[in-house]
N, C-alpha and C positions, 0 to 999 in steps of 0.2 A: 138732254143728250140722247136719251132713248128714242124720243120722237124723231130726231134728226136721222138716226141710224137704223130705225126700226126695220125698214125694208131694204136697207143697203147692206151689202157684204163689204167687210173691211178687208183690205189687202195687207198682208205681212209676208214679205219675202216671196211674193208670187202665190202665196197660199190663201185661199178664201177662208175667212173666219166669220162664222155666224154668231150673232149675239144670243146669249142664253138668258131669256127672260126669267127663268126660275132662280137665277143667282142674284142676290141683293147687291146693289151698288155699294162700294166701300163707304161712301158718305152715310148711307143708312145704317150700316153696321157701326160706324163711329158714333152716330147719334144714339143708337141703342145702348152702347157701352157707356157713353157719357151720361145717359139718363139714370144709370145705376149708381153714379157717384153722388154722395150727399152734397147738398148746396154748401155746407160748411167747408168742404174740401175745395170746391170750386172757388170760394172766396179767398183761398190761399194762393191762387194762381195770379201772378202779377198782371196787371191790366195791360202793360206794355210788352208782354212776353214776345209777341210776334215781331215787334220792331226791334227788340233788343235780345233776341234769342242767343246770340253768341255771348253776350255779357252774362246771361244766366246759366249757360252751360257749365262754365268753370272748367278747370283742367286739373288733372292729378297733381297734387301738391299745393294747389291754391287753397288758401284758408281765409 
């Protein structure tokens, strides 16, 4: 994405917004945080979580 928008200015409400290359993309931050979680904890995450997210959320009072 950076390569596509590197020289382009993005428009938001008529205001020019320049990309700040000093700021890490959110996905890099997520990877860094995820790398600090032990593998044993990742193994507890259901393999189908993304497909059945609503099912795993639960609601107050559900048991």
